[in-house]
mmCIF file as gemmi writes it, N, C-alpha and C atoms, coordinates in Angstrom:
data_model
loop_
_atom_site.group_PDB
_atom_site.id
_atom_site.type_symbol
_atom_site.label_atom_id
_atom_site.label_alt_id
_atom_site.label_comp_id
_atom_site.label_asym_id
_atom_site.label_entity_id
_atom_site.label_seq_id
_atom_site.pdbx_PDB_ins_code
_atom_site.Cartn_x
_atom_site.Cartn_y
_atom_site.Cartn_z
_atom_site.occupancy
_atom_site.B_iso_or_equiv
_atom_site.pdbx_formal_charge
_atom_site.auth_seq_id
_atom_site.auth_asym_id
_atom_site.pdbx_PDB_model_num
ATOM 1 N N . MET Axp A 1 ? 7.926 -20.397 15.989 1 0 ? 1 A 1
ATOM 2 C CA . MET Axp A 1 ? 7.923 -21.619 15.22 1 0 ? 1 A 1
ATOM 3 C C . MET Axp A 1 ? 7.82 -21.255 13.737 1 0 ? 1 A 1
ATOM 4 N N . ARG Axp A 2 ? 8.569 -21.966 12.918 1 0 ? 2 A 1
ATOM 5 C CA . ARG Axp A 2 ? 8.519 -21.75 11.473 1 0 ? 2 A 1
ATOM 6 C C . ARG Axp A 2 ? 7.641 -22.823 10.846 1 0 ? 2 A 1
ATOM 7 N N . VAL Axp A 3 ? 6.703 -22.392 9.983 1 0 ? 3 A 1
ATOM 8 C CA . VAL Axp A 3 ? 5.863 -23.302 9.212 1 0 ? 3 A 1
ATOM 9 C C . VAL Axp A 3 ? 5.863 -22.804 7.766 1 0 ? 3 A 1
ATOM 10 N N . GLU Axp A 4 ? 5.36 -23.624 6.875 1 0 ? 4 A 1
ATOM 11 C CA . GLU Axp A 4 ? 5.197 -23.191 5.485 1 0 ? 4 A 1
ATOM 12 C C . GLU Axp A 4 ? 3.718 -23.199 5.142 1 0 ? 4 A 1
ATOM 13 N N . ILE Axp A 5 ? 3.284 -22.123 4.495 1 0 ? 5 A 1
ATOM 14 C CA . ILE Axp A 5 ? 1.906 -22 4.039 1 0 ? 5 A 1
ATOM 15 C C . ILE Axp A 5 ? 1.958 -21.687 2.553 1 0 ? 5 A 1
ATOM 16 N N . GLU Axp A 6 ? 1.429 -22.613 1.749 1 0 ? 6 A 1
ATOM 17 C CA . GLU Axp A 6 ? 1.456 -22.467 0.299 1 0 ? 6 A 1
ATOM 18 C C . GLU Axp A 6 ? 2.871 -22.161 -0.195 1 0 ? 6 A 1
ATOM 19 N N . GLY Axp A 7 ? 3.859 -22.843 0.387 1 0 ? 7 A 1
ATOM 20 C CA . GLY Axp A 7 ? 5.242 -22.706 -0.026 1 0 ? 7 A 1
ATOM 21 C C . GLY Axp A 7 ? 5.979 -21.51 0.546 1 0 ? 7 A 1
ATOM 22 N N . GLU Axp A 8 ? 5.312 -20.691 1.349 1 0 ? 8 A 1
ATOM 23 C CA . GLU Axp A 8 ? 5.941 -19.512 1.94 1 0 ? 8 A 1
ATOM 24 C C . GLU Axp A 8 ? 6.304 -19.766 3.397 1 0 ? 8 A 1
ATOM 25 N N . PRO Axp A 9 ? 7.519 -19.384 3.827 1 0 ? 9 A 1
ATOM 26 C CA . PRO Axp A 9 ? 7.885 -19.54 5.238 1 0 ? 9 A 1
ATOM 27 C C . PRO Axp A 9 ? 7.159 -18.512 6.097 1 0 ? 9 A 1
ATOM 28 N N . VAL Axp A 10 ? 6.576 -18.994 7.19 1 0 ? 10 A 1
ATOM 29 C CA . VAL Axp A 10 ? 5.792 -18.152 8.097 1 0 ? 10 A 1
ATOM 30 C C . VAL Axp A 10 ? 6.277 -18.378 9.523 1 0 ? 10 A 1
ATOM 31 N N . CYS Axp A 11 ? 6.442 -17.291 10.262 1 0 ? 11 A 1
ATOM 32 C CA . CYS Axp A 11 ? 6.81 -17.349 11.671 1 0 ? 11 A 1
ATOM 33 C C . CYS Axp A 11 ? 5.531 -17.236 12.488 1 0 ? 11 A 1
ATOM 34 N N . VAL Axp A 12 ? 5.26 -18.25 13.304 1 0 ? 12 A 1
ATOM 35 C CA . VAL Axp A 12 ? 4.079 -18.257 14.171 1 0 ? 12 A 1
ATOM 36 C C . VAL Axp A 12 ? 4.558 -18.089 15.605 1 0 ? 12 A 1
ATOM 37 N N . ALA Axp A 13 ? 3.977 -17.116 16.304 1 0 ? 13 A 1
ATOM 38 C CA . ALA Axp A 13 ? 4.43 -16.812 17.661 1 0 ? 13 A 1
ATOM 39 C C . ALA Axp A 13 ? 3.241 -16.591 18.586 1 0 ? 13 A 1
ATOM 40 N N . ARG Axp A 14 ? 3.42 -17.006 19.818 1 0 ? 14 A 1
ATOM 41 C CA . ARG Axp A 14 ? 2.389 -16.796 20.845 1 0 ? 14 A 1
ATOM 42 C C . ARG Axp A 14 ? 2.895 -15.746 21.824 1 0 ? 14 A 1
ATOM 43 N N . VAL Axp A 15 ? 2.029 -14.778 22.103 1 0 ? 15 A 1
ATOM 44 C CA . VAL Axp A 15 ? 2.288 -13.782 23.136 1 0 ? 15 A 1
ATOM 45 C C . VAL Axp A 15 ? 1.11 -13.861 24.096 1 0 ? 15 A 1
ATOM 46 N N . ASP Axp A 16 ? 1.373 -14.324 25.296 1 0 ? 16 A 1
ATOM 47 C CA . ASP Axp A 16 ? 0.31 -14.597 26.269 1 0 ? 16 A 1
ATOM 48 C C . ASP Axp A 16 ? -0.694 -15.558 25.64 1 0 ? 16 A 1
ATOM 49 N N . ASN Axp A 17 ? -1.95 -15.143 25.482 1 0 ? 17 A 1
ATOM 50 C CA . ASN Axp A 17 ? -2.975 -16.024 24.908 1 0 ? 17 A 1
ATOM 51 C C . ASN Axp A 17 ? -3.275 -15.716 23.455 1 0 ? 17 A 1
ATOM 52 N N . GLU Axp A 18 ? -2.453 -14.887 22.817 1 0 ? 18 A 1
ATOM 53 C CA . GLU Axp A 18 ? -2.673 -14.516 21.424 1 0 ? 18 A 1
ATOM 54 C C . GLU Axp A 18 ? -1.641 -15.191 20.528 1 0 ? 18 A 1
ATOM 55 N N . VAL Axp A 19 ? -2.063 -15.557 19.325 1 0 ? 19 A 1
ATOM 56 C CA . VAL Axp A 19 ? -1.165 -16.172 18.354 1 0 ? 19 A 1
ATOM 57 C C . VAL Axp A 19 ? -1.094 -15.258 17.133 1 0 ? 19 A 1
ATOM 58 N N . PHE Axp A 20 ? 0.125 -15.026 16.644 1 0 ? 20 A 1
ATOM 59 C CA . PHE Axp A 20 ? 0.367 -14.148 15.507 1 0 ? 20 A 1
ATOM 60 C C . PHE Axp A 20 ? 1.158 -14.898 14.454 1 0 ? 20 A 1
ATOM 61 N N . ALA Axp A 21 ? 1.022 -14.46 13.205 1 0 ? 21 A 1
ATOM 62 C CA . ALA Axp A 21 ? 1.791 -15.059 12.11 1 0 ? 21 A 1
ATOM 63 C C . ALA Axp A 21 ? 2.253 -13.954 11.164 1 0 ? 21 A 1
ATOM 64 N N . VAL Axp A 22 ? 3.551 -13.945 10.893 1 0 ? 22 A 1
ATOM 65 C CA . VAL Axp A 22 ? 4.156 -12.991 9.964 1 0 ? 22 A 1
ATOM 66 C C . VAL Axp A 22 ? 5.12 -13.754 9.064 1 0 ? 22 A 1
ATOM 67 N N . GLY Axp A 23 ? 5.527 -13.124 7.972 1 0 ? 23 A 1
ATOM 68 C CA . GLY Axp A 23 ? 6.536 -13.738 7.119 1 0 ? 23 A 1
ATOM 69 C C . GLY Axp A 23 ? 7.765 -14.074 7.939 1 0 ? 23 A 1
ATOM 70 N N . ASP Axp A 24 ? 8.351 -15.227 7.695 1 0 ? 24 A 1
ATOM 71 C CA . ASP Axp A 24 ? 9.46 -15.688 8.529 1 0 ? 24 A 1
ATOM 72 C C . ASP Axp A 24 ? 10.812 -15.125 8.119 1 0 ? 24 A 1
ATOM 73 N N . THR Axp A 25 ? 10.898 -14.45 6.988 1 0 ? 25 A 1
ATOM 74 C CA . THR Axp A 25 ? 12.187 -13.98 6.504 1 0 ? 25 A 1
ATOM 75 C C . THR Axp A 25 ? 12.379 -12.507 6.82 1 0 ? 25 A 1
ATOM 76 N N . CYS Axp A 26 ? 13.438 -12.175 7.551 1 0 ? 26 A 1
ATOM 77 C CA . CYS Axp A 26 ? 13.752 -10.786 7.883 1 0 ? 26 A 1
ATOM 78 C C . CYS Axp A 26 ? 13.909 -9.989 6.592 1 0 ? 26 A 1
ATOM 79 N N . SER Axp A 27 ? 13.255 -8.848 6.511 1 0 ? 27 A 1
ATOM 80 C CA . SER Axp A 27 ? 13.316 -8.041 5.289 1 0 ? 27 A 1
ATOM 81 C C . SER Axp A 27 ? 14.662 -7.338 5.115 1 0 ? 27 A 1
ATOM 82 N N . HIS Axp A 28 ? 15.502 -7.377 6.119 1 0 ? 28 A 1
ATOM 83 C CA . HIS Axp A 28 ? 16.823 -6.761 6.018 1 0 ? 28 A 1
ATOM 84 C C . HIS Axp A 28 ? 17.909 -7.786 5.705 1 0 ? 28 A 1
ATOM 85 N N . ALA Axp A 29 ? 17.885 -8.916 6.387 1 0 ? 29 A 1
ATOM 86 C CA . ALA Axp A 29 ? 19.024 -9.835 6.306 1 0 ? 29 A 1
ATOM 87 C C . ALA Axp A 29 ? 18.719 -11.182 5.668 1 0 ? 29 A 1
ATOM 88 N N . ASN Axp A 30 ? 17.451 -11.438 5.295 1 0 ? 30 A 1
ATOM 89 C CA . ASN Axp A 30 ? 17.09 -12.689 4.636 1 0 ? 30 A 1
ATOM 90 C C . ASN Axp A 30 ? 17.424 -13.915 5.488 1 0 ? 30 A 1
ATOM 91 N N . VAL Axp A 31 ? 17.12 -13.839 6.796 1 0 ? 31 A 1
ATOM 92 C CA . VAL Axp A 31 ? 17.299 -14.972 7.708 1 0 ? 31 A 1
ATOM 93 C C . VAL Axp A 31 ? 15.968 -15.262 8.401 1 0 ? 31 A 1
ATOM 94 N N . SER Axp A 32 ? 15.855 -16.447 8.992 1 0 ? 32 A 1
ATOM 95 C CA . SER Axp A 32 ? 14.624 -16.863 9.66 1 0 ? 32 A 1
ATOM 96 C C . SER Axp A 32 ? 14.392 -16.09 10.953 1 0 ? 32 A 1
ATOM 97 N N . LEU Axp A 33 ? 13.212 -15.505 11.066 1 0 ? 33 A 1
ATOM 98 C CA . LEU Axp A 33 ? 12.858 -14.807 12.303 1 0 ? 33 A 1
ATOM 99 C C . LEU Axp A 33 ? 12.43 -15.775 13.408 1 0 ? 33 A 1
ATOM 100 N N . ALA Axp A 34 ? 12.019 -16.977 13.024 1 0 ? 34 A 1
ATOM 101 C CA . ALA Axp A 34 ? 11.586 -17.956 14.021 1 0 ? 34 A 1
ATOM 102 C C . ALA Axp A 34 ? 12.71 -18.307 14.987 1 0 ? 34 A 1
ATOM 103 N N . GLU Axp A 35 ? 13.937 -18.027 14.601 1 0 ? 35 A 1
ATOM 104 C CA . GLU Axp A 35 ? 15.085 -18.279 15.476 1 0 ? 35 A 1
ATOM 105 C C . GLU Axp A 35 ? 15.348 -17.107 16.417 1 0 ? 35 A 1
ATOM 106 N N . GLY Axp A 36 ? 14.585 -16.026 16.259 1 0 ? 36 A 1
ATOM 107 C CA . GLY Axp A 36 ? 14.783 -14.834 17.081 1 0 ? 36 A 1
ATOM 108 C C . GLY Axp A 36 ? 14.046 -14.904 18.401 1 0 ? 36 A 1
ATOM 109 N N . GLU Axp A 37 ? 14.153 -13.822 19.148 1 0 ? 37 A 1
ATOM 110 C CA . GLU Axp A 37 ? 13.55 -13.734 20.476 1 0 ? 37 A 1
ATOM 111 C C . GLU Axp A 37 ? 12.305 -12.857 20.422 1 0 ? 37 A 1
ATOM 112 N N . ILE Axp A 38 ? 11.289 -13.226 21.194 1 0 ? 38 A 1
ATOM 113 C CA . ILE Axp A 38 ? 10.079 -12.413 21.301 1 0 ? 38 A 1
ATOM 114 C C . ILE Axp A 38 ? 10.267 -11.458 22.471 1 0 ? 38 A 1
ATOM 115 N N . VAL Axp A 39 ? 10.05 -10.17 22.187 1 0 ? 39 A 1
ATOM 116 C CA . VAL Axp A 39 ? 10.169 -9.119 23.194 1 0 ? 39 A 1
ATOM 117 C C . VAL Axp A 39 ? 8.863 -8.328 23.155 1 0 ? 39 A 1
ATOM 118 N N . GLY Axp A 40 ? 8.001 -8.541 24.142 1 0 ? 40 A 1
ATOM 119 C CA . GLY Axp A 40 ? 6.674 -7.911 24.094 1 0 ? 40 A 1
ATOM 120 C C . GLY Axp A 40 ? 5.919 -8.434 22.899 1 0 ? 40 A 1
ATOM 121 N N . TYR Axp A 41 ? 5.467 -7.525 22.007 1 0 ? 41 A 1
ATOM 122 C CA . TYR Axp A 41 ? 4.781 -7.919 20.781 1 0 ? 41 A 1
ATOM 123 C C . TYR Axp A 41 ? 5.716 -7.893 19.572 1 0 ? 41 A 1
ATOM 124 N N . ASP Axp A 42 ? 7.015 -7.837 19.807 1 0 ? 42 A 1
ATOM 125 C CA . ASP Axp A 42 ? 7.999 -7.812 18.73 1 0 ? 42 A 1
ATOM 126 C C . ASP Axp A 42 ? 8.725 -9.141 18.622 1 0 ? 42 A 1
ATOM 127 N N . ILE Axp A 43 ? 9.098 -9.48 17.375 1 0 ? 43 A 1
ATOM 128 C CA . ILE Axp A 43 ? 10.026 -10.575 17.147 1 0 ? 43 A 1
ATOM 129 C C . ILE Axp A 43 ? 11.334 -9.922 16.711 1 0 ? 43 A 1
ATOM 130 N N . GLU Axp A 44 ? 12.429 -10.318 17.355 1 0 ? 44 A 1
ATOM 131 C CA . GLU Axp A 44 ? 13.726 -9.704 17.078 1 0 ? 44 A 1
ATOM 132 C C . GLU Axp A 44 ? 14.556 -10.612 16.187 1 0 ? 44 A 1
ATOM 133 N N . CYS Axp A 45 ? 15.07 -10.055 15.108 1 0 ? 45 A 1
ATOM 134 C CA . CYS Axp A 45 ? 15.964 -10.803 14.221 1 0 ? 45 A 1
ATOM 135 C C . CYS Axp A 45 ? 17.266 -11.087 14.968 1 0 ? 45 A 1
ATOM 136 N N . TRP Axp A 46 ? 17.67 -12.33 14.973 1 0 ? 46 A 1
ATOM 137 C CA . TRP Axp A 46 ? 18.854 -12.747 15.72 1 0 ? 46 A 1
ATOM 138 C C . TRP Axp A 46 ? 20.148 -12.242 15.094 1 0 ? 46 A 1
ATOM 139 N N . LEU Axp A 47 ? 20.114 -11.844 13.817 1 0 ? 47 A 1
ATOM 140 C CA . LEU Axp A 47 ? 21.36 -11.47 13.15 1 0 ? 47 A 1
ATOM 141 C C . LEU Axp A 47 ? 21.767 -10.008 13.382 1 0 ? 47 A 1
ATOM 142 N N . HIS Axp A 48 ? 20.856 -9.074 13.139 1 0 ? 48 A 1
ATOM 143 C CA . HIS Axp A 48 ? 21.207 -7.658 13.28 1 0 ? 48 A 1
ATOM 144 C C . HIS Axp A 48 ? 20.329 -6.9 14.275 1 0 ? 48 A 1
ATOM 145 N N . GLY Axp A 49 ? 19.378 -7.567 14.91 1 0 ? 49 A 1
ATOM 146 C CA . GLY Axp A 49 ? 18.599 -6.93 15.97 1 0 ? 49 A 1
ATOM 147 C C . GLY Axp A 49 ? 17.377 -6.151 15.549 1 0 ? 49 A 1
ATOM 148 N N . SER Axp A 50 ? 17.01 -6.176 14.265 1 0 ? 50 A 1
ATOM 149 C CA . SER Axp A 50 ? 15.766 -5.512 13.86 1 0 ? 50 A 1
ATOM 150 C C . SER Axp A 50 ? 14.599 -6.169 14.592 1 0 ? 50 A 1
ATOM 151 N N . ARG Axp A 51 ? 13.637 -5.356 14.976 1 0 ? 51 A 1
ATOM 152 C CA . ARG Axp A 51 ? 12.429 -5.883 15.624 1 0 ? 51 A 1
ATOM 153 C C . ARG Axp A 51 ? 11.222 -5.559 14.766 1 0 ? 51 A 1
ATOM 154 N N . PHE Axp A 52 ? 10.314 -6.536 14.656 1 0 ? 52 A 1
ATOM 155 C CA . PHE Axp A 52 ? 9.091 -6.387 13.882 1 0 ? 52 A 1
ATOM 156 C C . PHE Axp A 52 ? 7.892 -6.604 14.796 1 0 ? 52 A 1
ATOM 157 N N . ASP Axp A 53 ? 6.892 -5.75 14.659 1 0 ? 53 A 1
ATOM 158 C CA . ASP Axp A 53 ? 5.662 -5.89 15.437 1 0 ? 53 A 1
ATOM 159 C C . ASP Axp A 53 ? 4.893 -7.093 14.895 1 0 ? 53 A 1
ATOM 160 N N . LEU Axp A 54 ? 4.636 -8.072 15.741 1 0 ? 54 A 1
ATOM 161 C CA . LEU Axp A 54 ? 3.922 -9.277 15.322 1 0 ? 54 A 1
ATOM 162 C C . LEU Axp A 54 ? 2.486 -8.984 14.911 1 0 ? 54 A 1
ATOM 163 N N . ARG Axp A 55 ? 1.92 -7.894 15.389 1 0 ? 55 A 1
ATOM 164 C CA . ARG Axp A 55 ? 0.53 -7.552 15.065 1 0 ? 55 A 1
ATOM 165 C C . ARG Axp A 55 ? 0.396 -6.931 13.684 1 0 ? 55 A 1
ATOM 166 N N . THR Axp A 56 ? 1.437 -6.232 13.229 1 0 ? 56 A 1
ATOM 167 C CA . THR Axp A 56 ? 1.339 -5.468 11.979 1 0 ? 56 A 1
ATOM 168 C C . THR Axp A 56 ? 2.396 -5.834 10.949 1 0 ? 56 A 1
ATOM 169 N N . GLY Axp A 57 ? 3.491 -6.447 11.371 1 0 ? 57 A 1
ATOM 170 C CA . GLY Axp A 57 ? 4.605 -6.745 10.487 1 0 ? 57 A 1
ATOM 171 C C . GLY Axp A 57 ? 5.538 -5.563 10.264 1 0 ? 57 A 1
ATOM 172 N N . ILE Axp A 58 ? 5.216 -4.417 10.85 1 0 ? 58 A 1
ATOM 173 C CA . ILE Axp A 58 ? 6.008 -3.203 10.648 1 0 ? 58 A 1
ATOM 174 C C . ILE Axp A 58 ? 7.28 -3.266 11.486 1 0 ? 58 A 1
ATOM 175 N N . PRO Axp A 59 ? 8.437 -2.91 10.876 1 0 ? 59 A 1
ATOM 176 C CA . PRO Axp A 59 ? 9.675 -2.898 11.656 1 0 ? 59 A 1
ATOM 177 C C . PRO Axp A 59 ? 9.659 -1.766 12.68 1 0 ? 59 A 1
ATOM 178 N N . ASP Axp A 60 ? 10.038 -2.084 13.913 1 0 ? 60 A 1
ATOM 179 C CA . ASP Axp A 60 ? 10.093 -1.097 14.998 1 0 ? 60 A 1
ATOM 180 C C . ASP Axp A 60 ? 11.486 -0.515 15.18 1 0 ? 60 A 1
ATOM 181 N N . THR Axp A 61 ? 12.513 -1.244 14.746 1 0 ? 61 A 1
ATOM 182 C CA . THR Axp A 61 ? 13.886 -0.774 14.902 1 0 ? 61 A 1
ATOM 183 C C . THR Axp A 61 ? 14.676 -1.082 13.643 1 0 ? 61 A 1
ATOM 184 N N . PRO Axp A 62 ? 15.666 -0.23 13.327 1 0 ? 62 A 1
ATOM 185 C CA . PRO Axp A 62 ? 16.526 -0.507 12.182 1 0 ? 62 A 1
ATOM 186 C C . PRO Axp A 62 ? 17.464 -1.676 12.496 1 0 ? 62 A 1
ATOM 187 N N . PRO Axp A 63 ? 18.104 -2.24 11.512 1 0 ? 63 A 1
ATOM 188 C CA . PRO Axp A 63 ? 18.255 -1.695 10.171 1 0 ? 63 A 1
ATOM 189 C C . PRO Axp A 63 ? 17.111 -2.013 9.211 1 0 ? 63 A 1
ATOM 190 N N . ALA Axp A 64 ? 16.163 -2.879 9.551 1 0 ? 64 A 1
ATOM 191 C CA . ALA Axp A 64 ? 15.05 -3.197 8.641 1 0 ? 64 A 1
ATOM 192 C C . ALA Axp A 64 ? 14.118 -1.991 8.493 1 0 ? 64 A 1
ATOM 193 N N . VAL Axp A 65 ? 13.641 -1.78 7.274 1 0 ? 65 A 1
ATOM 194 C CA . VAL Axp A 65 ? 12.688 -0.701 7.011 1 0 ? 65 A 1
ATOM 195 C C . VAL Axp A 65 ? 11.468 -1.19 6.232 1 0 ? 65 A 1
ATOM 196 N N . VAL Axp A 66 ? 11.511 -2.427 5.739 1 0 ? 66 A 1
ATOM 197 C CA . VAL Axp A 66 ? 10.422 -2.994 4.955 1 0 ? 66 A 1
ATOM 198 C C . VAL Axp A 66 ? 9.586 -3.915 5.852 1 0 ? 66 A 1
ATOM 199 N N . SER Axp A 67 ? 8.263 -3.756 5.778 1 0 ? 67 A 1
ATOM 200 C CA . SER Axp A 67 ? 7.346 -4.559 6.596 1 0 ? 67 A 1
ATOM 201 C C . SER Axp A 67 ? 7.304 -6.014 6.129 1 0 ? 67 A 1
ATOM 202 N N . LEU Axp A 68 ? 6.886 -6.877 7.048 1 0 ? 68 A 1
ATOM 203 C CA . LEU Axp A 68 ? 6.69 -8.296 6.756 1 0 ? 68 A 1
ATOM 204 C C . LEU Axp A 68 ? 5.242 -8.541 6.36 1 0 ? 68 A 1
ATOM 205 N N . PRO Axp A 69 ? 4.975 -9.562 5.533 1 0 ? 69 A 1
ATOM 206 C CA . PRO Axp A 69 ? 3.586 -9.935 5.297 1 0 ? 69 A 1
ATOM 207 C C . PRO Axp A 69 ? 2.979 -10.46 6.596 1 0 ? 69 A 1
ATOM 208 N N . THR Axp A 70 ? 1.701 -10.211 6.781 1 0 ? 70 A 1
ATOM 209 C CA . THR Axp A 70 ? 0.997 -10.681 7.981 1 0 ? 70 A 1
ATOM 210 C C . THR Axp A 70 ? -0.109 -11.653 7.584 1 0 ? 70 A 1
ATOM 211 N N . TYR Axp A 71 ? -0.506 -12.455 8.539 1 0 ? 71 A 1
ATOM 212 C CA . TYR Axp A 71 ? -1.5 -13.498 8.305 1 0 ? 71 A 1
ATOM 213 C C . TYR Axp A 71 ? -2.592 -13.416 9.361 1 0 ? 71 A 1
ATOM 214 N N . LEU Axp A 72 ? -3.802 -13.777 8.967 1 0 ? 72 A 1
ATOM 215 C CA . LEU Axp A 72 ? -4.913 -13.872 9.916 1 0 ? 72 A 1
ATOM 216 C C . LEU Axp A 72 ? -4.785 -15.191 10.664 1 0 ? 72 A 1
ATOM 217 N N . VAL Axp A 73 ? -4.934 -15.148 11.97 1 0 ? 73 A 1
ATOM 218 C CA . VAL Axp A 73 ? -4.867 -16.362 12.781 1 0 ? 73 A 1
ATOM 219 C C . VAL Axp A 73 ? -6.193 -16.505 13.516 1 0 ? 73 A 1
ATOM 220 N N . THR Axp A 74 ? -6.847 -17.63 13.303 1 0 ? 74 A 1
ATOM 221 C CA . THR Axp A 74 ? -8.092 -17.95 13.986 1 0 ? 74 A 1
ATOM 222 C C . THR Axp A 74 ? -7.871 -19.236 14.761 1 0 ? 74 A 1
ATOM 223 N N . MET Axp A 75 ? -8.243 -19.233 16.017 1 0 ? 75 A 1
ATOM 224 C CA . MET Axp A 75 ? -8.094 -20.432 16.835 1 0 ? 75 A 1
ATOM 225 C C . MET Axp A 75 ? -9.369 -21.274 16.74 1 0 ? 75 A 1
ATOM 226 N N . VAL Axp A 76 ? -9.215 -22.561 16.391 1 0 ? 76 A 1
ATOM 227 C CA . VAL Axp A 76 ? -10.316 -23.498 16.288 1 0 ? 76 A 1
ATOM 228 C C . VAL Axp A 76 ? -9.93 -24.738 17.078 1 0 ? 76 A 1
ATOM 229 N N . ASP Axp A 77 ? -10.602 -24.973 18.192 1 0 ? 77 A 1
ATOM 230 C CA . ASP Axp A 77 ? -10.31 -26.145 19.025 1 0 ? 77 A 1
ATOM 231 C C . ASP Axp A 77 ? -8.815 -26.249 19.344 1 0 ? 77 A 1
ATOM 232 N N . ASP Axp A 78 ? -8.227 -25.176 19.834 1 0 ? 78 A 1
ATOM 233 C CA . ASP Axp A 78 ? -6.812 -25.115 20.213 1 0 ? 78 A 1
ATOM 234 C C . ASP Axp A 78 ? -5.843 -25.306 19.051 1 0 ? 78 A 1
ATOM 235 N N . MET Axp A 79 ? -6.314 -25.176 17.819 1 0 ? 79 A 1
ATOM 236 C CA . MET Axp A 79 ? -5.445 -25.223 16.646 1 0 ? 79 A 1
ATOM 237 C C . MET Axp A 79 ? -5.49 -23.864 15.964 1 0 ? 79 A 1
ATOM 238 N N . ALA Axp A 80 ? -4.333 -23.421 15.491 1 0 ? 80 A 1
ATOM 239 C CA . ALA Axp A 80 ? -4.264 -22.148 14.778 1 0 ? 80 A 1
ATOM 240 C C . ALA Axp A 80 ? -4.523 -22.376 13.294 1 0 ? 80 A 1
ATOM 241 N N . VAL Axp A 81 ? -5.525 -21.68 12.768 1 0 ? 81 A 1
ATOM 242 C CA . VAL Axp A 81 ? -5.802 -21.686 11.333 1 0 ? 81 A 1
ATOM 243 C C . VAL Axp A 81 ? -5.249 -20.37 10.801 1 0 ? 81 A 1
ATOM 244 N N . ILE Axp A 82 ? -4.328 -20.464 9.847 1 0 ? 82 A 1
ATOM 245 C CA . ILE Axp A 82 ? -3.59 -19.294 9.38 1 0 ? 82 A 1
ATOM 246 C C . ILE Axp A 82 ? -3.899 -19.033 7.916 1 0 ? 82 A 1
ATOM 247 N N . GLU Axp A 83 ? -4.279 -17.776 7.602 1 0 ? 83 A 1
ATOM 248 C CA . GLU Axp A 83 ? -4.574 -17.365 6.246 1 0 ? 83 A 1
ATOM 249 C C . GLU Axp A 83 ? -3.87 -16.056 5.954 1 0 ? 83 A 1
ATOM 250 N N . ARG Axp A 84 ? -3.345 -15.924 4.752 1 0 ? 84 A 1
ATOM 251 C CA . ARG Axp A 84 ? -2.699 -14.671 4.353 1 0 ? 84 A 1
ATOM 252 C C . ARG Axp A 84 ? -3.74 -13.554 4.299 1 0 ? 84 A 1
ATOM 253 N N . LYS Axp A 85 ? -3.392 -12.392 4.854 1 0 ? 85 A 1
ATOM 254 C CA . LYS Axp A 85 ? -4.289 -11.238 4.788 1 0 ? 85 A 1
ATOM 255 C C . LYS Axp A 85 ? -4.371 -10.754 3.356 1 0 ? 85 A 1
ATOM 256 N N . LYS Axp A 86 ? -5.542 -10.289 2.979 1 0 ? 86 A 1
ATOM 257 C CA . LYS Axp A 86 ? -5.73 -9.803 1.599 1 0 ? 86 A 1
ATOM 258 C C . LYS Axp A 86 ? -5.6 -8.319 1.527 1 0 ? 86 A 1
């Protein structure tokens, strides 16, 4: 799912019972990652197939080589509270 936090696009994804948030824009192709597929703990860019680890934002496969910003996710009463990591 794509949301905006303080004007920045963020991709929020659930893997089993965990919720993760990373920058929504692929660092290689400048497209929305929220439109991609989740494979394990990776989100795959739908355009060129780069995969990013949802836990760290680090690209796992080329062509992307630049990491995504990551966000802290805290669950409060079944709602995700998302804050940019410092």
